[in-house]
C-alpha positions, 0 to 999 in steps of 0.5 A: 380852406384859409385864404387870409394870406393869399389874396389876388386878383383873383386869389390876390410911388405915386399913384399911377397917372391916368396913361398908365392905369390904362391907355384909353382911361382918364381918372379923376380924382375931385376931393380936395386940390391936386397935390403939389409937392410939399403939400400933405396929401388930403385925407378922407373919402374920395372917389375915382371916376374912371370912362374907357371903351368898351370892347363891344362897341366904339360907339359905347362907353361904360363908366365906373365910379371906384369909392371907399365901402363898409365893410358888413354891409349886404352888399360888400358881403355880397361882392366878398363872397362871389370873390371867394367863390371865384378863387375858390373855385379856381383853385379846387378846379371845380365850383366851391361849394355853399360850405367851403365859401362859408368857411373860407370867409370865416378863415379869411375876414375883411373886418380889417379892411376899415379905417383907421387901418384899412379900406375897403373899395367898391367899383360900381357901373355909373349911368350918365356922365354927371360932375366930377364928383359923381353927384349927378351920376346914377351908381349901377351895378358893382363891378368889382373890389379891392382892399387895403390894410396896413402891415406896419405904419409905413407898409400896406397890403393890397388885399381881395382885388377882384372884378366881376367876369363881365367887366373883365378885359376893360381896365377896371383891374387897373383902376382898382389897384391905382384906387387902392395905392391912392388909399394906401397912401392916405394911410400913411403907407410908402410901400405896398406888398401882396401875395398870390398863387402860381396858377394866377397867371393873369394878377401876376402879369398885372402886378408886374405892368403896374411896377411890382416887384417880386420879393422873398415871402414876408409870410408864409401862408398856405396859399400864397406862392409868390409875394411882390412888393412896390414903392408908392412913395 
């Protein structure tokens, strides 16, 4: 099964303000001064730290760190395999076999989600409050991922948007989209595009909430049914 052009959560201007990311969340971009009109956007490493109230208890909070990661590491391979397992299972209407997952990963590699023309980000559970840069926090389990790649100098594509089942319903999908938009801007893009499938109704709703508008097809991938675009700047 070929999935390169079918990413969505699962399958897949200005970055959204914390209020747009999640009504009960705040995002911090600690590296460098706040962007000001006419000031070039800082390049290089950055991190979003998100604190949102979980639905489990009004007294408990979950912290997420969303930061760049390298495709090809054991950790990245594991989360990408889980992503393919999820979206393939939904497509087939049954659990995907290991062979089907292997085939999909081979047909849809993620090696283009890396600098200088792309980015891959992981969301991790962070224990403790830590500092603004996360230096004093302890990273926990991976909770999700997102990728960005350049289609042209000014157009990026949103890829591999995925949240683990246990972390869904807490605003992390919105946080990942916001982080990906930051990354796309840092790559020089002014427009973000994506595609998704008809059965991924929640994905299309999520994109709509973040300002993505449906557009005519910009490619004809086998598993793409809907195409979206958003101006970032």
